[in-house]
Structure formats: C-alpha cells, structure tokens
C-alpha positions as CSV (number, residue, x, y, z in Angstrom):
1,X,87.6,85.0,115.3
2,X,87.2,82.1,113.1
3,X,87.3,78.4,114.6
4,X,89.9,77.8,112.1
5,X,92.3,80.5,113.2
6,X,91.2,79.8,116.7
7,X,92.1,76.0,116.4
8,X,95.3,76.9,114.7
9,X,96.5,79.2,117.6
10,X,95.3,76.7,119.9
11,X,97.4,74.0,118.5
12,X,100.6,75.9,117.6
13,X,100.1,77.2,121.6
14,X,100.3,74.0,122.8
15,X,103.3,73.3,120.1
16,X,101.3,70.4,118.6
17,X,101.4,68.7,115.0
18,X,97.7,68.8,113.5
19,X,98.8,65.2,113.3
20,X,99.4,65.1,118.0
21,X,96.2,67.4,117.6
22,X,94.1,64.6,116.3
23,X,95.6,61.7,118.2
24,X,94.6,63.9,121.4
25,X,91.1,64.6,120.4
26,X,90.2,61.5,118.6
27,X,89.8,62.5,115.2
28,X,91.9,62.2,112.0
29,X,94.8,65.3,110.4
30,X,92.7,66.0,107.7
31,X,89.7,66.3,109.9
32,X,91.7,69.4,112.0
33,X,93.6,70.9,108.4
34,X,89.7,71.2,107.7
35,X,88.5,72.7,110.3
36,X,91.6,75.2,110.3
37,X,91.0,76.1,106.8
38,X,87.5,76.5,107.0
39,X,86.3,73.4,104.8
40,X,84.4,71.8,107.2
41,X,83.0,73.5,110.7
42,X,83.0,71.4,113.8
43,X,79.8,70.7,115.8
44,X,80.4,72.9,119.1
45,X,80.9,69.4,121.3
46,X,83.7,68.7,118.5
47,X,84.8,72.1,119.2
48,X,85.0,71.6,122.6
49,X,86.5,67.9,121.8
50,X,89.6,69.7,120.1
51,X,90.2,72.5,121.7
52,X,90.4,70.9,124.9
53,X,92.8,68.4,123.7
54,X,95.0,71.1,122.9
55,X,94.9,72.4,126.4
56,X,92.7,75.3,125.8
57,X,88.8,76.1,126.1
58,X,85.9,77.1,124.4
59,X,84.5,80.5,126.7
60,X,81.7,83.0,125.0
61,X,82.4,86.5,126.0
62,X,80.4,89.2,125.2
63,X,82.2,91.0,122.1
64,X,82.4,93.7,119.6
65,X,80.6,93.3,115.9
66,X,81.2,90.8,114.2
67,X,83.3,92.4,111.9
68,X,85.8,93.6,114.7
69,X,86.2,89.6,116.1
70,X,88.4,89.5,112.9
71,X,91.6,91.4,112.9
72,X,92.4,90.9,109.6
73,X,88.7,91.8,109.0
74,X,88.8,94.9,111.0
75,X,92.3,95.6,110.0
76,X,91.0,96.3,106.3
77,X,88.0,97.9,107.3
78,X,90.2,100.4,109.2
79,X,92.3,101.1,106.2
80,X,89.5,101.8,103.8
81,X,88.2,104.5,106.1
82,X,91.7,106.0,105.9
83,X,91.8,105.4,102.4
84,X,88.6,107.4,102.2
85,X,89.4,110.0,104.9
86,X,92.1,111.0,102.3
87,X,90.2,110.9,99.6
88,X,88.0,113.9,100.7
89,X,88.6,117.7,100.2
90,X,90.1,118.9,103.1
91,X,88.4,122.6,104.1
92,X,90.3,124.8,106.6
93,X,88.1,127.2,108.6
94,X,90.2,129.9,110.6
95,X,89.0,129.7,113.4
96,X,87.1,126.8,115.3
97,X,83.1,126.5,115.3
98,X,80.8,125.3,117.8
99,X,77.1,125.1,118.9
100,X,76.2,127.6,121.8
101,X,75.4,125.7,125.0
102,X,72.4,126.8,127.2
103,X,73.1,129.0,129.7
104,X,73.1,126.9,133.3
105,X,72.1,128.0,136.5
C-alpha cells in the first residue's frame, strides 16, 4: 500500500478532515494533501506522528511481493494474466497425462 493511501484511509477511518488531522499533527492541510496525493513523502518520524494523530500506528509486517501490496496494481496484473490466458489457444487432449511416479517400498 502506498503511503498516501494509508494516510487517507487512517484519516477517513478516524472521521477527520485534512484540516483537523493537520491541526492534530502540527502541520498544514496543504502538507496532508500533498502526502495523500503522493506529491510529498513524509519522513518516518513525521509519518508516525501523522498516523498517531489519526489514532493509527505504523507497523512493519512481512508481506507479499511489492506489486501485491497495492490492490490496484495486483488487480491490474491479474486482469492482464486473465486476458493473456484467454488469448492463448486451447489444446484439449482426450485423456489426462501425467508422469509416472517411481514405485515406493
């Protein structure tokens, strides 16, 4: 998830306007707007302060590959894979073939 998206979600879940969040975090509404729109990136300390002002906290957790962290990017890639799969010619075989497995004792 992008920083701006995370900030916007935290602010909206707290029911705060950009102006109110800015007041609580000790910054300006224009700065909050710039963070949310990706025009500026806050430092780690500032991000923590702004999230705390919204009643949220910063946490680092193991996650999926980078492109999977953003739902919009993941959805777009999934749609591309489906379109590619539909474009490939279908080859149907009469029977299911599989490799022989070695006998176990």
